[in-house]
N, C-alpha and C positions, 0 to 999 in steps of 0.2 A: 565302300569308298574305292573308286577306281585308282589305278596307278597314277594317272595323269592328275587327278584331283589331289591325291596325296602329295605328289611332287610339288604342286602349287601351294599346298597348305603348310608343308614342313617349314619353310623359311619363316612363317608367321607364328609358329608355335613357340611361345615364350611366356614366362611368368616374371612379373616385376617384383623383386624382393624388397620388402620395406621393413626389414628387421632393424632392431635398435643397434647402436654401435657396439662393437666388441673390441676391447683394447687390452693391453698387457695387464693393466690393473684389475681387470675382470677375471683373470685366470686364477685358478687354484694354485697352491704352491707346487704341485707336482702334476705331471701329465695324467697319471692314473686317477688322481682325485678329480681332475677336470673331466676326464672321460666318464667317470662314475656319475658325476653331477649331470652331465648332458644325457647319459643313458637313463638316469632316473627321471629326468624331465620328459624324455621321449616316452617312457612308460606311463608317466602321469597323464600325458596327453592322449593316451590310448592309441598310439600309432601301432599299426600291425607289425608284429615281430620286431620290437625295438632293438633286440639284441642280434638281429641279422647283420651279417657283414660279408662283403664280397672279398673272397680270398683269391689273390693272383699268385700264380707260380709259373715256373718255366722248366722245360725239360733240358736234357744235357746238350741239346742243339740250340738252346736259347729260344725255342718256340713257346710263346706264352699261352696260358689258358686261365680262365677265371670261372668262379662259381660262387653261389651263396651258401654260407654255413652259419651256424649259430654260435655266438660267443657264450661259453658256459663257465668262464672263469676270468677274473680281472683282479690284478694286484700289481704291486710295484715291479714284479718280474715279467709281466706281459699279459697277453690275452690268450685264452685257451679254448680250443674247440675239439670235438671228438669225431672220429671217423674210422673207416676200415684201413688198416695199415697196408693192405694190398691194392688200394684204390689208385687211380691215376694221380690224384693230388699227392698222395703219400709217396708214390714213386718219385715225383718231382722233388718233394721235400727231402727225401733220403739222399738224393743226388746233390742238390744245391745247398741245402741247409739255410735258405733265405726265402722270404715271402713278403708280400704286402697285403694289407687288408684295408677296406673302406667301410665305414658305417654310413649308410645313406639315409639320412632322416629328411626326406623331401618335404614332409608336412611342416617341419620347423625351419626349412631353408638352411639346413646345416649338414655338414659331413665331417667325419674325422678319418684321417688317413694315417696308417702306421706302416713303417717298413723296418725290418729287422731280421735277426737270425732266428732259426727255429730249432727246437729240440723236443723230443718226446716228453710228455707228462710222466710223472712217476707212476709206478704200478699202483701205489696207494691212492693217488689222485684219480686214476682211471677206475679203480675198483669202487671208490666212493661215489663217483658220478654214475657209474653203471647201476649201482644199487638203487638210485633214485629214478631211473628210467622206467617208463610204463612197460608192463610185461610184453605188450604187442611190439613195442620198439625193440626190446631185447630179442624177441623171436626173429624179427626182421633182420637184425644184425647177424644172427646165425644163418639165416636162409639166403642172404644175398652175397654173391661174390662180386662186390661192387666194381663197376667199370668194365666187367667182362661182357662179351657179346652174348645175347640171349636170343634164341631162335624165335620163341613165341612167349607171350605173356603167361600162358598156362604153365610154362616151365618154372616161373617164379611162384605161381600159386601152388604148384606141386611141392616145391622146395619148402615153402612156408608151412604147408600141411604136414610135411615130414618132420620138421623140427618141432612143430606143435605137438605131434604125437610123441616125439622123443622125450620132451620135457614135461609131458602131461602130468606125471606124478611128482614132479619136483616143485617144491614150494618156492625155491629160489633158483633162478637160472644163472649159471656161472658166466662170467665174462669170457667171450671168445679170445683166444690168444692173439688173433689177428686184428683186434679192435682196441682202440684206446685214444688218448689225447695227444694233441700237439700244442706246444706253447710258442707263440711269437713274441720274442723279446725285442722291443723296438730300440733302434738307435735314433729314430726321429718320429715325431708324432705331430701332425698338423691339424689344427682346429680351424674349420672354414665356416664362416657365417655369411650368408647371402645379404647383399646390400643393394640399394637402388642404383640404377644405371650401370650395373655390372661392376661397381667399385666395391668388391667384396672385401671383408676382413679375413686375413689369413695369418694366423699366429702359429709358429712352429717351435716345438721343443726339440732341441738337438743335443745329443750326447757327444761331448767334445773329447779331445785327446787328453785333457786334464782330468778325465773321469768325472766331469760335472755336466749338469744339464744347463743349457742356456736357451733363451727364447728370442726368436727373430720374427719380425714382421715381414711378410712377403707381399710384393705387388700382385694385384689380382690378374 
């Protein structure tokens, strides 16, 4: 497709959402129960990577960046993902201690957005998840200095080969000290359901000054 053809077609690219109504009475009692229900439904519909979420951070100058990570924990305390603590995203989180995430379930015409403070997962949480990772993923975590500049692909392949030899005789690979979890503890969580004519349903849990959650409906 040429640039001119794409320029003409972009304004016409749209999907008309015909989802059923979504109102306050349809919500679970808590944001995490509602998120768990929608996540389970996304999994039941065989959506690819239903636990994928877009993580947005900002550096000390306020310059934003985003990337997709996988949610590996969900409870009343927040959502958890795992990464290298020396990565660009971790540098941002160490400095600002806040983040936002979005679960984009396009196939269901839904998305969930969270914003909140962040903290490292406990050592026990990180150890428990590490133990469940495939061996290849464990080796990759040791081999990659995430977000650093690499001259050639062969450098990554060599690093992986080196750590593979290093741990060849080890039944269990230890968790690297530079790798673990982050927890995003939200102060607001919005559930978005696509509706016809762009009159979408938006219901947002907000944590108030009275230390209670309340629900508000937002205009689309």
